[in-house]
N, C-alpha and C positions, 0 to 999 in steps of 0.2 A: 490491197493493203493500204493502210493510211500512212502517210509520211510522218516521220517523227518531227515533232515541233522543236525548233531551236531552243537551246538552253536560255532561259530567261535570267537576267541579272537579279541578284538579291535586292531586297527592299532597300537595304542600306546603300548598296552601290547605285541603285536606280535614283536615289535621292541626290547623288552627287552630280555636279555639272559635268558636261561632256569632257571638258579639258581635264578635270580631276580624275575621271574614269580612265582617260587615255594615259595620264601620267602614272596611275596605279598599275595599269597593265604593262606599261613600259618598265616600271620598277620591278614588277614580278618577272618579266622576261630577262632583265639584267641579272636578277637574283639567280635564276636558273642557269644562265650562262656562267656566272661566277662560281656556282657550285660545281658545274661540269669542269671548269678550268681548274678549280682546286683539287678535284678528284684526279684529273689528268696529271697534275704536277705531283700528286702523292703516290701515283702508281709505281714509278721507279723505286721510290723508297720502300714501299710495301713489298715490291718484288725482291729488293735486296735483302730485306729482313727474312722473307720466306726462303730465299736461296741459302741464307746463312744457317738455316735450320735443317738443311738437307745434307746428306752424305756427299762425298766428292763424286761418286759415280752418278747419283741422281742429279746433282747440280750441273753435271757436264752433259746431260742428255739434250738432244735437239730434235724436236721442240721440247722445252722444259716440261718436267712432270709436276703437275699441280697436286696430285694425290700421293706423292711419295711420302715415305715415313719420315717423321720429324726426329731430329737428334740434336744434341748440344756438342757434338764432337768438334765442330768448327770453332766454337768458343773455348773449349777445353784446350785445343791445340794452340789457339792464339795466346792463351795465358800460360803457355809453357808446358802443358801436359805432353808427355812423350818425348821430352828432350828438345823442344822447340826453343826459339830465342825468347828471352824475357822482354815483354813489351813495356814494363813499368818505367825503366829509365827514359825511354822515348816519350812516354806520356807525361812524365814529370818535366822533362825538358820543354815540351810544347806548352805545358801549363805555366811554367816559370817565364818563358819568353813572352807568351801572350799576355799574362797578367801584369808583369812588371812593365812591359812596353806600353800597355794601355794606361796604366797609372801615370807613367812619365808623360805620355801624350796629353792627358787631361791636365796635368800640372803645368805643362808648357803652353798648351793651346788656350786655356781659359784666360790668362792675362792678355794674350795676344788678341783673342776675339773681343775681349772687353775694350781694349784700346781701339779696335777697328769699328766697333758698333756703338759704343756709348761715348767715348771720348772723341772729340773732333780730330780727324786725321786728314791731311790734305791728300787728294788723289787716292782715296782708300780703295777705289775700284782697281787702280793699277796695282796696288799692293795685293789685292785678292787674286788678280790675274797672275801675278808673279808666283803666288803660292800654288795655284793650280797648274801653272806651266811646268813645275817640277814633276808633276805626275805624267806629263806627256812624253818624257824620255822613256824609251823601251828599257825594260829592266835588264835584258840581256846585254844592252850596250854598256852598262856600268858594271857588269859582272867581272870582267877581267881586271879593271883597275882596282876594284874592291878586293878581289882575290890576291893580287900582288901586294896591296897594302897590308892585308891581314897576314900574309906570309912573312912580310918584312918585320912586322911588329910582334910576331909570334902569337897571333890570336886565332889561328885556324883551329877548328874543332873546339871552339869556345862558345858556350851558350850566351855569354855577355856580348859577344860580337853580334849575335842575332838580335839581342835586346836593343842594341844601338841601331841596327839597321831597320828593325821593325818600327822603332820610335820615329826615325827620320822619314820612313816611307809613309806612315800614317799621320804624321803631324800636319801636312798641308790640307788634307781632306778634313781633319778634325777642326782646324782653324776656320775653314770655309763653312762647315756645318754650324759650329758654335757661334760664328758671327751672325748668321741668320736667326739663330735662336735668341741670342742676347739682344738683338735689335728690338725685340718686343718687351724687354724689361723696362718698366716705367722709370724715367730719369728722375722724377720727383722723389721717389723713394730713396734713391742713391744720394740725391742732394740733401735730403733730410738727415740721412745717416752721417754725411760729411759735416753738417751743421752740429751734430751731436759729438763730433770729434772722432768718428770712426776712420781708421786708416784703410788703405787699399786691401791688405790681406783680410781684415775683418769684413769689409764690404763684399769681397769675393766669396768668403766662406759662409757668412751668415745672411746675406741678402741676395746676391746674384745666384749663387748655387742652388738654394731652395726654390727660387722662382723658376729657374731654367732647368730644374731637375729632369723633366722628361727629355729635353734636348740633350742634356749631358748623358743620360742613360742610353739614348739612341746612338750617340756618337761613340760611347764606350763599347757598346755591343758590336757596332760595325768594325771598330778598330780591333776588337778581340777576334772577330771572325776572320778578318783579313790576316792577322798574325797567325792564327791557328791553322789556316789553310795554306799559307805560303810554303812552297816546296823548292823553288829554283835555287834560292840562296842557301837554304838548309841542305840541299843535295850537294852543292858544290863546296860549301865552306865548312861542312861538318863531316866527321867520319864515324866514330863509335861513341865517344864521350858525349858529344852534344847533338847526337842524332835526334830528330823530332819525329812525331807520330806519322805525318805524311810520308817522310822518307822511309820509315819502318814498313809502311804498307807496300812499298815497291819491292820489298824482299819476298813477297809471295808470288811474284812473277819471275820464275827461274828458268834455267835451261832445261829443266826436267818437265816443264809445262806450267800451266796456270792452275793454281789451287783455288778454284772459284769459291767454294764454300768457305774456306778459311779467309779468303780475301773479303768476302761479304761480311763475315763475322767481325773481322778487324775493322771494316769500314763502319759498321754499326756502332762498335765500341768507341771509335775515334770521333764519330759524329755526336755521341751523347752529350759531351760537355757543351757544345755549341747549342744543341737543342734544349738542354736544360737551362742554359743562360737566357736563351730567347724566350722560353716559356715563363721563366721567373720574372723577366722584365717586359713581358708582352704589353702590359698596360702602358708603361712608360715609353716603350718603343713606338706604339701607335700614336700616343700623344705627341711624342717628339717629332716623328716623321710628318705628322699633320699640323704641327705648330706653325701658325701663320698662314695656313691654307685658307681659312675662313676669316675674313675681316668684318 
């Protein structure tokens, strides 16, 4: 038998210099690795969606049954069919707290980032370190003082307390992110607007915000995700009226057992707003997170 001849490169590839061919092969290899990593990260989500479409007995089997019959009973029970708890108040509370706190964070962080990036500030690196140092405190260390304060002022089980907390928690990281984004705004454009008589609110709204829109969108999305996923403060400081969606999910783990199909269905529904926001702003998010990476 004759040995098979090794695969010969194409005419186009053969015309490239060796360094270019090596770079192309390396790029193709990295692409395969990236696809494998992406599929690996998506597998838990796909498994959660599949489990949510199973009945409770099929979802509890070990090993899990891939060929089990599909049903929407988990979603029906999540939305209150059969006398279950109504999830809409919790979803509305999470939406309110996340959206309002994100808007407040942007309104407060944009002028602060403008002052740190465009206006000359002495020792601005120390200021940025101070902002980031507030994130180094363990959340549980401040839980008791905040609980006692909320109890004394009568704000327990109040959604506006969560709005204030989420705003203060996300403000440092928002200032830090926006400062790096606004540092790339051309100062000459701002100076030209000032010569024309534009004041600071006009400069921020009509000049800085459109130019830094990708960075602002990325910052807003990250703050929204942090607020939507927060559970420790919501678990301790709320009860029934201001209960958020992550706290509502813990109700599926009861003394009677773990209702896995319902829990997965609830997790899919609770994850949809974040996924929808990320999908809608994916172009701005990529531009924002990569802003300034290539000079």
